[in-house]
C-alpha positions in Angstrom: 40.8 -25.0 3.5 40.1 -23.8 6.9 43.0 -24.0 9.4 41.1 -25.8 11.9 40.0 -28.8 9.5 43.1 -30.8 9.7 43.1 -30.9 13.8 39.5 -30.5 14.7 37.7 -33.8 15.8 34.4 -32.2 15.6 34.9 -31.0 11.9 32.0 -31.3 9.6 31.3 -29.4 6.4 29.9 -25.9 7.2 30.5 -26.3 10.9 33.0 -23.3 11.0 29.8 -21.1 10.9 28.8 -21.9 14.3 32.0 -22.9 15.9 33.1 -21.0 19.1 36.6 -21.9 18.2 36.4 -20.7 14.7 34.8 -17.4 15.8 37.5 -16.8 18.5 40.2 -17.4 15.8 38.6 -15.0 13.4 38.2 -12.2 16.3 42.1 -12.9 17.2 42.9 -12.4 13.3 40.8 -9.3 13.0 42.5 -7.8 16.1 46.1 -8.7 14.7 45.1 -7.1 11.1 43.8 -3.9 12.8 46.9 -3.7 14.7 49.0 -4.1 11.6 47.0 -1.4 9.9 47.4 0.8 12.7 51.2 0.5 12.8 51.4 1.1 9.0 49.1 4.1 8.9 51.0 5.5 12.0 54.5 5.1 10.1 53.0 6.0 6.8 51.9 9.4 8.1 55.1 9.9 10.1 57.2 9.3 6.9 54.9 11.7 4.8 55.3 14.4 7.5 59.0 14.1 7.6 59.1 14.1 3.5 56.9 17.4 3.6 59.3 18.9 6.3 62.6 18.0 4.3 60.9 19.3 1.1 60.1 22.6 2.9 63.8 23.0 3.9 65.0 22.6 0.5 65.1 26.1 -1.1 64.5 25.8 -4.7 65.3 28.9 -6.6 64.6 29.5 -10.2 67.4 30.8 -12.3 67.2 34.4 -13.1 
């Protein structure tokens, strides 16, 4: 179900393919998804870097 279906007075089956409101909504959603991806990628890389640094600080000696 399309989110605009319930409150759009001009709704007709298939109208979302040419609707400017739907295109604007989709663009807004794409921008929001990209921002979330960028946020998650940034913090994933930050955490991976910190994990590598902490692992490098830990000295693991083999028993002789």
